[in-house]
C-alpha positions in Angstrom: 89.4 77.6 95.8 92.6 78.2 96.2 93.4 74.3 94.6 91.2 75.5 91.3 93.6 78.3 90.6 96.6 75.9 90.9 95.1 73.7 88.8 93.9 76.4 86.6 97.5 78.0 86.4 96.0 81.6 86.7 98.1 82.4 89.2 99.9 85.0 89.1 103.8 85.1 87.4 106.5 85.2 89.3 107.9 88.5 86.9 104.5 90.1 88.3 105.0 89.0 91.6 108.2 90.7 92.1 106.6 93.4 90.2 104.0 94.2 92.4 106.3 93.8 95.3 108.2 96.2 94.3 105.9 98.7 93.3 103.4 98.1 96.8 106.6 98.9 98.6 107.0 101.9 96.8 103.8 103.4 96.5 104.2 102.8 100.2 101.1 100.0 100.1 102.2 97.5 101.0 99.0 95.1 101.5 98.0 96.1 97.6 100.6 92.6 97.3 99.1 89.1 98.0 101.0 86.1 96.7 97.4 84.5 96.1 96.3 86.7 93.0 95.3 85.6 90.0 97.0 87.2 87.3 93.9 89.5 85.8 94.6 90.7 89.8 98.0 91.3 89.4 97.6 93.0 86.4 95.2 95.2 87.5 97.0 96.5 90.7 100.4 96.9 88.9 98.6 99.2 86.7 97.0 100.9 89.6 99.8 100.9 91.5 101.9 102.5 88.2 99.7 105.3 87.3 99.8 106.1 91.1 103.2 106.6 91.0 103.6 108.4 87.9 101.0 110.8 89.2 103.1 111.2 92.4 105.9 111.8 90.4 104.3 114.6 87.8 104.1 116.9 90.9 
């Protein structure tokens, strides 16, 4: 299955990986980072973590 993702170029970008790794550590959720995510999965996790961090910062 990973080979299919590689051929389709669907793996998350380097920029997404860096952002997701940073956000997952900032939110104390390192398990949210996974090197094998697709671009779409990474985008969803990034958005969720950004929203979670913004909510925590609002208190």
